[in-house]
N, C-alpha and C positions, 0 to 999 in steps of 0.2 A: 826220785820217786817225789809224789804227792806230799806238800809239807803241812798245809793247814790242818788240823784236824776237822775232823765232819761229824756231822749223822747223816745219812742216807734212807727218805724214808721214798719208799717204792711203792705210789698206790699200786693196786688192780695184781700184789703180788700172790695170791693163788692161778692166778695165770700162767700160763705159756712160755709167753714172754720171759716174764722173772726167772722160771725152771731152765728153759733151753736157751737164753741166750745172756739174760742180765748178771745173774747170780755167780753159773759157768768164770764170765768176765772177770767178774770184781774176784772170785780167787786167784785165774792164772796171776793177774795183779798184786792180790797179796800176798804169793806163794813166791813172785819174783820178786819182792821186797818193793814192790814200787806204789801199794797206797802207803794211808799218810800212816803214824806211830799209834795213831788212838782213831778207832772208828766205831762207827754202828753200823746196822743197815736192819732197818724200820720196815719190815713188811704188815701193809695195811690193807686188807679186803674184812669182804661180809663174813667170807668164809671163816668159821670156827678152829681157830689152831690156838695153843700152847707155845710156851714159847720153845720147850724141848722138840716138842711135835710137830712144827715149821722146821725144824730145825734140823729132823730126824726124815722127813723129804725131800728135804732139798742134799744134803748128805746122800742119802738114796741115790737119786737121781746121778748126781758127781762121781758115784763111784761105780756106777753102770755105767758110763757115757764121755769121762775125760781119763786122763793119767793125774791120778794123785798120790799126793804121801799121805799115812794116814793118821801120822802126827800135826801135819801141817795141816790136813783138812779141821782137826779137831777143834786145834785153837782158833783155825776162820770162823769155825762154828759160834762160839764163842762170842763174836760179835754179830752175832742176827739173831734180832726181838721178832714179835709180831705184835701187834693189837689189832682183834676183832670191829670194826666199827662200818657206815655204811660210809663211803664216801662222797654219799648225794647228800646226809643230812649232816649240815651246819649244826645241832648243837651238840655233835657227838666231838666233834672237834675241842673241845676246850680237856678231855681223854690226852688224842693226842698232842696235847701243848705238856699238859702230864709229866707224862708216858717221855715226852723229850725233855722236859727238864732234867728229870730221874739221870736220863744214859748221859747226859751231859755233866753231868756231875760224878756217876757211876766211873765214867772214860774219859775223865778227864777231855773233852771234844768241844768246849765253848760252844756258842749258839748258832756254828754256822752247820746249817739243813741245803741240802741240795734235796728236791723232791722230785722224781721221778714219774711223770703219768704212763703208766702201764695199762693205761683202761680203755675204754669204747671213746670213739671222738666226744661223747655227746658228752661225760662229763672232761671236758677240754675247759670250757670254759665256767664249769662250776668248783669243780677242788679250786681253783685259785681264789676265788671268792670267800670261798670257806676257813683259806688259810688265812686271808687278811681277814675276818669277821674277829681273828683270834689272836691278831699283832704275829703270825708265825710268818709274814715277807716281811716284817719291820730288819732293817740293817744297821738300827743302832746298837747292836748288842753283838752282830758277827752276820758275815755274807751269805745269801736266798739266793738259790737259781734253781731255776725250774726247768727241766726237760722233757718236750712235747715232744710223742710218736706222732708219724706221718698216718694220715692224711690232716695237711691242716688245710682243712676245707672241705667244700664238696666242689665250687666256683669263686669267681671275686668276691662277689657278695659275701656267701659263707663264711670266709677267707680273712674278709675288707672286717663281717661283724664279731668273730671269734679274735679277732684281733686288737679289736676295740676290749674287748670284755678281759681278755687277761691284760693289756696296756693298765686299764681302770685298778688292775693292784699292784704289777709287777712294772717295771722300767726294761726297757728292751735289751741293758745292758745286763740284767737278769735272766735273759731267756733264752734255752737252748734248747731250739727247732734241731731234733737229730735225722739224719741222714745218712744209713750206716754204709752209702754206695761212700760219701766222702772219706769214710774211717780208712778206704783201702788205701796200702800203702803206695799202689800202683797208680790213684789217683793223685796223690798228695804229693807224688814223685814228679807229676808234670811238674809243677812250678818249679824243679831244682832242673830236674833237665836241659826245659826251655833256656832260665835265664841263667842258669850258671856254665852254658857250654857253647862258645863262641861261633862253632862253627854249625849249631844249631836257631839262637835267634833270630841272625838276620837273612834265615831262610825263609819265615814262618808270617807267612804275608803273601799278599796278594798277585808280587809280583815273581813266586814260585811257584806258590801249593794249586792245583789246580783245580784239587776238592778231596775234603777230609767225612769220612763216611766214621756214624758213631753205631755200632749193634749192644743190644740188651736181649738176649736172647734165653730161653727159657725151654728146656726140652718136657718139664714137669708140665699138665694143667692144672685146676684148679684146687687141686687134694683138699677134698671137703670144705672148702671154701666160697664152694657156686652160692650162696644167700649172698656174701659182702661179694666175691667179684663183681656178679650180673648188677648191683648198683655202683659198680667202682669203672672195671672194663681197663684196660691198656693204655688209653691217654690220661686216665686218675691214677693209675696203680701202679706207674713207673716214667712214663715221660714227662710229664709234668712237673715231676719234682725229681729224681734220680739223672736222666738224660739230661736234663737240660742243665745242670746241675754241673754235669761231666762238660758237657758243652761251653759251659761258664767257663772252667777253669783253664779247657781245650784254648781257648779266645780271645784272652784277657789278656790287657798290657799290663807290662811289666812293673809292676809294683812299688811304692816309693821308701817302701822298708817292710820286712818281714815280723809284720804285727798283723792282728785282725784284722781291726777296720782298714788297715789301707791297703789287703789282700781280698774282703770282701765287697770291698769300694770299687775296687777293680771289676771280679764277676757281677756286681751290679748292672755297671756300665754294660758292659755286655749286653746281659737282658732285658737291657733298658735300650739294646740298640736293634733288634728282634722287630724285621720287617715283621710288621704288620699281614698278615694272609687278607687276600682278599676274597671275593666270590668266586675269583677266575685261579688260584692261588688254590682255595680247595677244591673247585674240580678238576683241575691237571697236575696236583705238585702234590696232594692227599692221597692212600690208600687206606682205607681201615678192611682189615677181614676177623675171620671167625673160621676158626678150626672147625672139620668135619672130620667123621667117622675114619678109623685108616687104621691098615693093618702095619706095622711097624717091625719086622725080624721075627715074624711070626708071631708076636702081640697086638694084640685087636685093642685102638686105643677108642675111646668112644669121643665121639665130638662131642663139641661143647653145650647143644643145646639136650646133650643127653646125661649128662652129668650128673649128681643131686643137689637138688636146690637151685638147679638153672628152672625158670618158666621153656617152656616148650615152645612157644612164640620167639627169643630173646632175644634180642638186636644190639647187646651188648657184644664191643668190639674186644676180640684178645690180642688184635696184633692192629699194630697204626706204624706205617713207613709214610717221611714227611719229605720234602725238599724245602729249605728254610734258605738265608741270609743274614747276615749280619751285618749289616749297613752305617762298617765303620770304616776307616782310612785302611788301615789294616787289610781288612777282608773284603773292601767294597768289590763284590762282583764273584766270591768265589761260591760253590752252593756247598752246605751242608748235608750231608744225604743221611737224618737219623730213622732208625728202628727199634723197632722191640715186638715183643710176641711173646707167647706162652706157646706149648704142643712145638717149636722147633726143632731141627734135631738135632742139636745139643744145645748145652749150657754155658754161653759165654759172653762174655761184657769184654769189649775193647773199643779202641782207637784208631782209626789207619787213615793216613796225614798222604795223599795224592801228589805225590811234585810230579809239576809237567815236562814232558819230554824234552828231552834236547834239540833245539834248532838247528842245526848241525844235517846239513841234507845227506850225506853220507851213509848217515841211520836212519834217519825219516821216520816210516809210522814202524818201521820194526827198530829201531830206540828202544830197549827194554826199559821196562817202569820202574823208576826209584819209588818207595813208597815205604816210611816209615810205620807198621804196628804197635800199638802201647797196649797192653794183652794186663786189662784187669780184675780179669776171674775168670775159670783156672789157668794154671800153669802162670805165673804173673808173671812178666817179662818184655821186652822189647825188642823186636824183630828188624830190618833197616835190608830194605835188598836191591840191588847196584844191579850195571853191566859189567862182565868181563869178557872177554875173548873168550870163544868159544875153539876149545883142543883143534887139531886142522888145517887146510889151508884159505887165505882169505881174513877178515877183516869181520864177520860175521858177534854180536854180541851175544851175548848167552844173559837170563837173570841169574844169578846166587843173591843168599842172605847170610849174614851175620846173624847172632840171638844171643842176646845175656836174659837168663831163668833167673829170679829172684833165691828159690829154692839153692841156688849154688851157693850164696852168702852162708855158707856154716858156719860159721861165726857170728852169727848174726840171727837176731830172735826176732821175728815179725811178730810185733800185737795185730788181734785180729781188726776187725771196725769199731766191733762193740767195745774192745777192748783200750785202742786206740781214745774213743770216741769219749768214754766214760771218763778216763784220766782226768784227758782235757776238760773235759766241765769240774772237775773237781778244783785241780788248778787254777780255772778261771780263763782258759784260754779259749776263746771261739770262735777260733781261722774257719776251721770245717763244722758250724753249723750255719745251717739260712738264717740271713737277715731278714728284717720285714718286708722293706723296700722290695727287694730281690724275689720275696714269696710273692705278691703282689703281682711283681712284673710279667713273670713267669702264667700264674694265673688270667692274668689280662691277654697276655700272648695266646692262650688254646683257648680263652672265651670263647672264639670262634669254630673252633673246631670240636666242640661241645653242641654248639645250634647246629652245628652241619651234621652232626653223623644224626640227627633224627631224621636226614630226609633218610626216603626208603629209599634211594639209589644208590647210597651212602656205602655200604655191606658188602666185601663179597667174600667168599668161602676159601678158603685151601686144606686139601687135606693134613693133616694132623703126620706130624713127622717133613715136611716141606720145609722149605723156606718162607711161605708166605703166598696170598695172591699173586697171578705173575702179573696181577698189575703195578705191582709194587720192583721187578728186575725191567717191567716197560718205562716207569719214574726213568730208570740210570739210561737206560738200550738208547730211547730219544733223542740224548746227548751224549752218545758215543760213550758209553762208561759204565760200567759192570758194581756189582755187589762183590766184596772178596766174600768167601764160604768158608768162615773160620770151622775151626775143631777143638776139641777139648784140649789138643797137643800143641801148642803154641805153632809150628814149623809144618804143620799136617794141612793141606788141605784138601787131600784126596777120598778120606773116608773118616766121616766123622765116629768118634767116640762118645759114647753117653754119659 
């Protein structure tokens, strides 16, 4: 349970993020006894609601979409309040300060305030300044923390500008840049899996690993977000933040201690060790794609340029595949193949560690491949493939596997990503939140890609429902390697379920 009583202020509270993600997460934490004894949730937005109307709206959504206990829900809703002001209007923040003073006394929460920016990115620099103008960032009477949703900037320059604006009002230790991928249990388990097992950590280096794959695939298209996505693309939407953060966890050195700064120090060192992309890398090791219309299992799927809100001549990428390197002692010469895309055959995120084949000449090229699959979503778990003797005469080796599924841990309750991250923010644990220097390193690494994708020859088409442009397959084939083609089921690679 989180110990510190506190007020949670959600800016942009009338939007979908609050209704679909934040309030369900807070409810589940409350229902499981993980919230502080005394807390309030104050929604702030321009839309007009009374406290009671706001509670009724959220309760109706929870009843319709979540498993709730009505008595527990009724008690939870008594912690929820609403304030109708324009978050961009600094003159209105005296109302917020007054309301927080009243709630702090009413619920005995002190002046510990957690601010969540569930707003458009254009307000990320505005709201902290407005808070500071009314001393709502001052920690002399209690802690103040600020959660910022992605995207944190649009490129290196805008990220640095935003960082400076926020740091003018809030210190780095008060900032929590949220990336829901890092809240997933299987991402966190990378640390325990690697560093607590003597059988794996000694093999986790260039001497034993041939290459690493990281895949973040989505079957869905832009789903009515064409206007936003057309100004973003796969590089900004998924690659720069989610997948590079996962790569950092895979490739990091053992931290000196299981503490926030120690872990984030090692992740940041990885990002600062990404080999810069040369012009030759961009031409030869990068594949950008955009999905086209296709019939998938009897359903006609639109091409990206046919989606609502997308320009007819859009050159926004919906797929990126990249061969990249981490220039450290541990990983020198080991390629990391990273890909993400929309309208791929299934929704799946996983890391695949491909170990080098045995050098024993008896098996040679026919030696089975040893690989470790760490599935982040769905069917969360771990799959390990290795060789055993094929039944019958001789000593022919056959690839077999052992797997573990998180769903088999019946006695344990897995927190969702938002539940875990919100709980950590209340506790003041920033381990799973991106730090300023890590964000900067990632933007600096992708900057050449952002410039290169303006090249008219940089974009390839791929049919919706396939694994991306054929050039992405060639990226590995020319190295004598191949992608794993994952499915919804961790162990199945024959037929992908949606």
